[in-house]
N, C-alpha and C positions, 0 to 999 in steps of 0.2 A: 459598344460592348467590349471592344479591345481595351479602351481606356479604363473601363471599370475593372477589368481583369488585372491590368497593370497596377492600378491603384491598390487592389486587394493584395497583390503579390508584394508590393513595396511595403504595405502596412504590416504584413506578416513577417517580412524580413526585419523591420524595425522592432517588432515585438520579440522576435527571437534574439536579436542583439541585446535588447533591454533585459531579457530574462537571464542572460549570461552573468548579470550582476549578482545573482544569488550565489554564485560560486566564489565571489570575491569578498562580499561584505555581509556581516551579520544583520545589519539593518537595511538590507538592499531595497525593500519595498518603500520605506520612508524616503530613501535617497532618490528613488525613481520619481516619487510624487514631487519632492522638492525640485528635482531637476526639471520636471515638466513645468512647474510654477515659474522657475527662473526663465525658461524659454518663452513664457508669455508675459514676462516683465516684472515678476515679483522679486523683491530683494531678500533672499533667504540664503543661509549658509549650508553647505554640504559637509556635514561632520560625519565621517565614516567610522564604523566600529568593526574591529576584528578581534575577538577574544577580549583581552585586557587593553588593547590599543585603541586609541581614538585620534583621528587626524582630520584636518580640513583639506578639501580638494576644490580646485576651481572647476567650473562646469566643463571647460575644455579638457582638463585632465581626467575628470570622471568619464567623459565621453570616450576619450582615447583608451583608457583602461578597459572599459566595458566592451568597446568595439574590438579590441585586440583579444580579449578573453573569448568573445564569440567566434573569432577566427582561429582559436586554438593557439595563439602566440603566447598568451599568459595562462599559466596553470592555476595559480592561486595567490592569495596574499595571506601571509601568516604573521603572527605576533611572536616576536623573539625577544624576551626580556623587556617587554613594554615598548619595543621598537618594531614597527611594521616593516615587512620585507616583501617586495614583489618578486615572485618566482616565475621565471619564463619557462616555456616548454623545453627550451634548449638546456635548462639547468642553471643559467645565469641568475644570480640573486642581486637585486638592487634595493637599497633602503628607500622607503617611501618618501623620505625627506627630499630626495632629488626630484620627485614628482610634485611635491608640495611647492617647491621653489620655481619650477619651470614647467615646460610643456611635456606631457607624457609622450606625445608623438615624436618629439625630438629623441627621447631615450630609445623608443622603439626603432627609429630609423638608424640610430647609432649602432644598435645591436645587429640590425639587418646588414649594415655596412661592415660588420666584422669587429667593432669595438667590444671589448670585454671589460666588465667591472671586476676589479680585484677586491673582493669583499673583506679580506683580511687586512690589506694595507690601505684601502680606501682611495683608489684611483682608477681611472679608465685608461686602457692601453690598447695599442694596435701597432704592429710592426716596430716594436721597441719604443714608441712614443707614448708618453704618459701625461695625463691631465687630471687634476684633482676633481674637477667637475666637468660635466658635459654641457657644451653650449653650441648653438646653431653655427656660429662662426668657425668652430673647429671642423664641423662637417663640410662647410663651404670651402675651407682652405685645404684640408687634407683629403677629402673624398671627392670634391667637385671641381678642384683645380682653379680656385679663384685667382691665384697669383702664379700659375705655372708658366705664363708667358713672360714673366720678369726674369731676366738673367742675372742672378746674384753671385755666381761663382767667382770667388776671389775678390768680391766687392765689399765696401763698407756700405751698409744699408741703414738709412735713417727711417725708422718705422714709427710714424705718427698715428696715434690711436691704436696703441699696441694691445689694448684691452687686457686679457688674461695671459698674454704672451703667446697666443696661438700662431699669429703670423711671424713673430720674432723667432720662435722655435722652428717653424717651417723654413724660414730663410737660413737659419744657422745649419739645419740639417741638409739643406740644398747646396751648401758650399760657400756661404757668405764668409768673408774674412772676419767681420765684426758687425754686430747689430746694435744700434742705439735705439732702445725701445722707450718711446715717450707715451706716457699714459697719465691723465689728470685725476681720474676717479680713484679715491683711496682704497676702496674695496677691490676693484679690479686690479689695481697696482699690487696689493698684498697677495692676491691670488696669482698674479704673474710671477712674483718672487718665489712662491711655492712651486709653481710649474717649472721655472728655470732650474730650481734645485732638484726637482724630481728627475729632470733630464740631464743633470750634470753639465749644464751649460753656463755656469757662473762666469767662466773666463771668456766666453764668446759673446754673451748678451749683456749689455750695459743698461740697466733699467733707470729711467728718469721720471720721477713723479712731478710732472709738469704738463702744460698744454702748449700748443704751438699757436702763435699769433704774429701778425705783421709788425706789432709794436710791443716792447717789453712792458710788463705790468703784472696784473693778476687775472686769473680766471676764476669765476664763481662756479664751483661744481655743485650740482644739484644732489639733494639727499634722496637717492634712489638705490635700489638693490643692484648688485652686479649684473643680474639677469636683465635689468631694464636700461642700464647706462649705455649699452652699445648703440642705441639709436637716439641719443640726446646730445645736442650741441651745447657744450659748456662754454659760454660766451665770456668775453672780457668783462671784468667787474670785480668788486670787492664784497666779501661776505664772510661769515665765520668759517666756511669750508673752502676758502680761496687757496689756490696753489699758484706757483709762479707761471706767468705767461712768457715762454721763451721764444725768441726769434730764430730763424734759420741761421742768421749771422752768429748768434751766440752759440748755437749747437755746433756749427762748423768750427768755430774758434776753440770752444772748450774741449771738443773731442777730436780735434785735428782731422776733420773730414775734408779731404782735398783731392784734386786730380780727377781723371776720367773714370777711375774705378769706384764710382759711387752710384747709389740708387736711392730714390726717395719714394716711400710708400705713404700715402695719406688716406686714412679712413676716419675722419674726425667730425662727421655729421654736419659739415658746413664750413669749418675753418679753412677748407681748401680754397674757397672763394676769397676769403680775407687774405690769405697768404699769397696766392697766385696773382691776384689783381693788384695787391698793394706792396708786395715784396718780391716781384718777379726777378729782380737783379740777383737774388740769392737762389731762387728756384732754378734758374738757368745754369747754375754751376754744376748741377747733377747731370750725369750722362744719361740716365734712364729714370722715368717716372711711372708710377702706377697709382691711381687714386680712384676712390669711389666718390661720385659726385652726388650732392644733396641740394638741388636748387631751391626747394621750398624753404629749407632752413635759412638760406641766405637771401631769399627774395631775388634770385638771379636766374639766369638761364645757362645751360651747359654751353651754349654758343659763346657766352661771355668768356668762359675759360679757354675755349678752342681758339678764339681770336688772338688771345695773348700767347698761348702755347705754340701756335703755328709760326711764330717769329723764328723759333730755333728748333722745333721738334716736328717730327712726323708722328701723328697720333692716330690711334685706332680706338673707336668707341664701341663698347658693347653695352646695350641697354636702351632705355627710352628717355624721354625728356625729363622724367621725374627721378630716375635712379639708374645708375649704371657704373661701368668701369671705363676709365680712360687710361690707355697705355701709350706712352710716348718715348721715342728714342731720338736723341739729338742727331740732327742731320750734319 
């Protein structure tokens, strides 16, 4: 009897959440039907309509928008000059294009954490920091302390896998003397340039459109959106989208990185195994290291990294066997 009552309660809660869609979309009923079809395996598109605006939503984004409307976080979606805008209960307005490209729950979490979207100038800001678009990694770094254990004050930081400049900007604002920001994906690199300019850090951060490898050559970058590239390992190879594969030796020489006042950050979805296992002589020149490890991308184990790093470093590991952070300080 208790199980039946709980089932009825859960069902009613789902119905109430679903009915919140009528406050957001003109075609809410057809969207709910298509959403249910997607859930049972049908391949249909969710094309939402609000006045004269029409836009596609992923099932995840649709679910987040409706769920947050049912909790009173989102007030409505309105059409402003053929451009749809999500209006939060707090008064913050965010163009629907950000929800079409990414995950609505990410936007909601950013707002909950105090990020504000400047509708006039088109950027997100918090505590004086600005980003053109909102990404999960921005929240990881600025709100959840991904790299707070790394001491960058007065140091030159080589930031491998700089993405849209999130970590490079963080390091610069935390007191780094200079940041060499290495990013192979052209879209992420272009967004990084924009974010560096937004934060007036052109003289502090040196952007490099390349990837890191143990041997010089080329990296074949995959044709994916900026929102998808952060979890893809761009491996050595040649293709129409190839960029230079730089070694640590080349980076150290070109940008005069030397001495104990250096730090190396790597979040390159697998290249950390190639570089540490095959070019350790240059890795060990850095005083401090922090890296996110991705064993599946390299068909290796985190223990393979630790066996090499333990020669010169005392390392702390946060995470599991498939993903985590290694922070090392030279002994």
